[in-house]
C-alpha positions in Angstrom: 13.1 35.3 -42.9 9.6 34.7 -41.3 10.0 30.9 -41.7 13.4 31.1 -39.9 11.9 33.1 -37.0 9.0 30.6 -36.6 11.4 27.6 -36.6 13.6 29.4 -33.9 10.5 30.0 -31.8 9.4 26.4 -32.2 12.9 25.2 -31.2 12.9 27.5 -28.1 9.5 26.2 -27.1 10.6 22.6 -27.5 13.7 23.3 -25.4 11.7 24.9 -22.6 9.3 22.0 -22.6 12.0 19.3 -22.5 13.8 21.2 -19.7 10.5 21.4 -17.7 9.8 17.7 -18.3 13.3 16.7 -17.2 12.9 18.7 -14.0 9.5 17.2 -13.2 10.4 13.6 -14.0 14.0 13.8 -12.8 12.8 13.8 -9.2 11.6 10.1 -9.4 8.2 10.9 -10.9 5.9 13.8 -10.5 6.7 16.4 -7.9 4.7 15.6 -4.8 3.4 18.4 -2.5 5.3 19.0 0.7 4.1 20.3 4.0 5.6 23.7 4.5 4.1 24.2 8.0 2.4 22.2 10.7 -1.3 22.4 11.2 -2.7 23.1 14.6 -5.9 21.3 13.8 -6.6 18.2 15.9 -9.3 15.8 14.7 -10.8 12.8 16.6 -8.4 9.8 16.3 -11.3 7.7 15.0 -11.1 9.7 11.7 -7.4 8.9 11.2 -6.8 6.1 8.7 -3.1 6.4 7.7 0.0 8.5 7.9 3.1 9.2 5.9 6.4 10.6 7.3 7.8 13.5 5.3 11.6 13.8 5.7 13.7 16.9 5.4 15.6 15.1 2.5 12.7 15.7 0.1 10.9 18.7 1.7 11.7 21.7 3.8 10.5 20.4 7.1 10.0 17.1 8.8 6.3 16.3 9.2 3.7 13.6 9.5 1.0 13.7 6.9 -2.1 12.4 8.6 -4.8 11.0 6.3 -8.4 11.1 7.3 -11.5 9.0 6.3 -12.8 11.9 4.3 -9.6 11.9 2.2 -8.1 15.0 3.7 -4.4 15.3 4.8 -3.1 17.2 7.8 0.5 18.2 8.2 1.4 17.5 11.8 4.4 18.1 14.0 6.1 14.7 14.5 7.0 15.6 18.1 3.5 16.5 19.2 1.7 14.1 21.6 -1.4 14.1 19.4 0.6 13.0 16.4 2.3 10.3 18.4 -1.1 9.0 19.5 -2.4 9.1 15.9 0.6 7.1 14.7 0.2 4.6 17.5 -3.5 4.1 16.6 -2.7 3.4 12.9 0.2 1.1 13.8 -2.0 -0.9 16.2 -4.8 -1.2 13.7 -2.3 -2.3 11.0 -0.8 -4.9 13.3 -4.2 -6.3 14.3 -5.2 -6.6 10.7 -2.0 -8.4 9.8 -2.4 -10.8 12.7 -6.0 -11.5 11.6 -4.9 -12.2 8.1 -2.2 -14.6 9.3 -4.7 -16.4 11.5 -7.1 -16.7 8.6 -4.3 -18.1 6.4 -3.2 -20.5 9.1 -6.7 -21.8 9.6 -7.1 -22.4 5.8 -3.9 -24.5 5.7 -5.3 -26.7 8.5 -8.2 -27.7 6.3 -7.9 -31.1 4.7 -8.3 -30.9 0.9 -11.2 -32.9 -0.4 -10.9 -35.2 -3.4 -12.2 -33.8 -6.7 -14.4 -36.0 -8.8 -12.4 -38.0 -11.3 -13.0 -37.5 -14.9 -14.9 -40.1 -16.9 -11.7 -41.2 -18.8 -9.8 -42.0 -15.6 -10.1 -45.6 -14.3 -11.2 -45.5 -10.7 -10.2 -47.9 -7.9 -13.1 -49.1 -5.8 -12.1 -48.1 -2.3 -13.7 -46.9 0.9 -12.5 -43.9 2.9 -10.7 -45.1 6.0 -10.4 -48.7 4.6 -6.7 -48.8 5.5 -7.5 -48.2 9.1 -10.1 -50.9 9.3 -7.8 -53.4 7.6 -4.8 -52.7 9.9 -3.1 -50.3 7.5 -1.6 -46.9 8.4 -3.9 -46.3 11.3 -2.9 -49.2 13.5 
């Protein structure tokens, strides 16, 4: 009788655990925290490094989660002027960084690759760089 009660308790615990796990992971991974109200705190824009838009689809209110250099997150009203300036600041910095990367990648593709030294087993042709130009080749 005692063994039957213990197995019933174990089955109930297992059922509760699997139900909890299905709820947690059934929402596309772990449940994230949601902003439930907007903060009135305003920080200097220089401290803002990123933002995420919280939709009403996943949380109770629409909000902008402002991330700071110190790793803190502020829940902000998406309609507030300060929030709009913070978003614009991050977007401008992101755009400038992307343009810088594209310029760096573009300048790297303009570089003419240099010839690598041939291995000892490869027969080499005795030639001079630019010889085809001097001899009326491709350059004339």
